C-alpha positions in Angstrom: 66.7 -70.5 104.6 67.9 -73.2 102.5 69.0 -75.6 105.2 65.7 -74.9 106.6 63.9 -76.2 102.8 66.2 -79.3 102.7 65.8 -80.2 106.1 61.6 -80.2 105.1 62.1 -81.4 101.7 63.8 -84.3 103.4 61.6 -84.8 105.6 58.6 -84.8 103.3 60.4 -87.2 101.4 61.3 -89.4 103.6 57.9 -89.7 105.4 56.3 -90.3 102.2 58.9 -93.3 101.2 57.6 -94.7 105.3 53.7 -94.6 103.7 54.1 -95.7 100.6 56.7 -99.1 102.3 54.3 -99.5 104.4 51.9 -99.6 102.1 53.4 -101.2 99.7 54.6 -104.0 102.0 50.1 -105.1 101.7 50.1 -104.9 98.4 50.3 -107.9 95.7 53.8 -108.0 94.7 54.7 -108.7 90.8 57.6 -111.1 90.8 60.0 -110.6 88.3 61.5 -113.3 86.4 64.6 -112.6 85.5 65.8 -109.7 88.3 68.4 -107.6 87.1 70.8 -108.4 89.7 73.1 -105.8 90.1 70.6 -103.8 91.5 68.8 -106.5 92.9 71.3 -106.4 96.0 71.4 -103.1 98.1 75.1 -104.1 99.6 77.9 -101.7 98.9 79.8 -102.5 95.8 83.5 -103.1 95.5 84.5 -102.6 92.1 88.0 -101.8 90.4 88.2 -99.4 87.6 91.4 -99.7 85.0 92.1 -96.6 82.4 94.0 -94.1 81.0 91.7 -91.8 83.1 94.1 -88.7 82.5 93.0 -89.0 78.9 89.4 -89.1 80.1 89.4 -86.4 82.9 90.6 -84.5 79.9 88.3 -85.1 77.7 85.9 -82.1 77.4 85.3 -82.7 73.1 81.5 -82.0 72.0 81.7 -85.8 71.5 84.2 -87.2 74.0 85.6 -90.6 72.6 85.7 -94.0 74.7 88.7 -95.3 75.9 89.6 -99.2 76.5 89.6 -100.2 80.1 88.4 -103.2 82.8 86.3 -103.7 85.6 87.5 -106.0 88.2 84.9 -106.8 90.7 85.2 -109.8 93.9 82.0 -111.9 93.6 81.2 -115.9 95.0 83.0 -117.5 92.4 85.9 -115.0 92.9 87.9 -112.2 91.6 86.2 -111.3 88.2 87.2 -109.1 85.6 85.4 -107.9 82.3 87.2 -105.5 79.2 85.0 -102.1 79.5 85.2 -99.0 77.8 84.8 -96.2 79.6 84.2 -92.4 78.7 83.5 -89.1 79.8 79.7 -87.8 79.8 77.4 -84.9 80.9 77.9 -81.5 79.9 78.2 -79.1 82.9 79.9 -81.1 85.6 82.7 -81.9 82.2 83.3 -78.3 82.4 86.7 -78.6 83.9 86.0 -75.6 86.0 82.9 -77.2 87.7 84.6 -80.8 87.9 88.3 -82.2 87.8 87.2 -85.6 87.1 84.1 -86.2 85.0 81.1 -88.6 85.7 81.5 -91.6 83.5 79.9 -94.1 81.2 80.7 -98.0 81.5 80.2 -99.8 78.5 80.0 -103.2 78.0 80.9 -106.4 75.5 77.9 -108.2 75.1 79.2 -111.4 75.0 81.8 -110.8 78.1 78.8 -110.1 80.9 77.0 -113.4 80.4 76.6 -115.0 83.8 77.9 -112.3 85.4 76.7 -109.4 87.8 76.7 -107.4 84.7 74.3 -109.6 82.5 71.8 -106.9 82.2 73.2 -103.6 81.8 74.5 -102.4 78.0 75.9 -99.6 79.5 76.5 -97.8 83.2 76.1 -94.5 84.3 78.9 -93.8 87.1 78.8 -90.4 89.3 81.9 -89.7 90.1 83.4 -87.0 92.9 83.7 -85.1 90.7 86.7 -82.7 93.0 88.6 -84.3 94.8 88.4 -82.9 98.7 85.7 -85.3 100.9 82.8 -83.3 101.3 82.9 -84.6 97.4 82.7 -87.6 98.3 79.6 -87.4 100.5 77.3 -85.3 97.3 77.9 -88.9 95.8 76.6 -90.5 98.6 73.5 -87.5 99.3 72.6 -88.5 95.8 72.6 -92.5 96.3 70.3 -91.7 99.2 68.2 -88.9 97.5 67.8 -91.7 94.2 66.5 -94.8 96.9 64.3 -91.7 98.5 62.1 -91.6 95.3 62.6 -94.7 94.4 60.1 -96.1 97.2 58.5 -93.0 96.0 58.6 -94.6 92.2 58.7 -97.8 90.7 59.9 -95.0 87.2 62.8 -93.8 88.9 66.7 -94.8 87.9 67.5 -98.0 90.1 71.3 -97.1 92.1 74.0 -99.0 93.7 76.1 -97.5 95.5 79.3 -98.5 94.9 83.2 -97.9 96.3 85.5 -97.6 93.3 89.3 -98.0 93.4 90.2 -95.8 89.7 93.7 -96.8 88.5 95.4 -95.9 85.8 96.1 -97.9 83.4 99.9 -97.9 82.8 100.8 -97.3 86.2 102.1 -98.6 89.3 100.7 -96.0 91.1 98.2 -96.5 93.9 94.7 -96.2 92.4 92.4 -93.2 94.2 89.9 -94.6 95.8 86.1 -93.0 95.7 82.2 -93.6 96.4 
């Protein structure tokens, strides 16, 4: 019964999205002077987060601690690395019984992001994989698709971009964990 409801809900949302998308093509499109470069492209973003992830995943305090790290990606100018701070976020997903790896905030240093993909960001919400089994990665992709559908339905919705993230433990030679 629940699967039928989800299928019906997805079909309704997709149908509405197709109708809105086709109606939008006939409307006057307002141009934005300086669009947000992070969300202007729909291509998969490949990034490496380097931080003390063991400490981050164990931080279940009411006011979690920010931890220094870096964010690396490759663009037309080559490999780029920014100093950032990572902070666990959320409530229920920070409960160890729910998720072994918490969702994150990525905080940017204002001076370091000028002229980069992240130039309009102070901080970014990152939806993480929660637990290690593969089906938890599928949940992240499904959540991404739900937000994309909602973007078609309303301009008052969170902009999203799918990323494949390599989580590299700071000060470790261990192979990074890679997840969407």
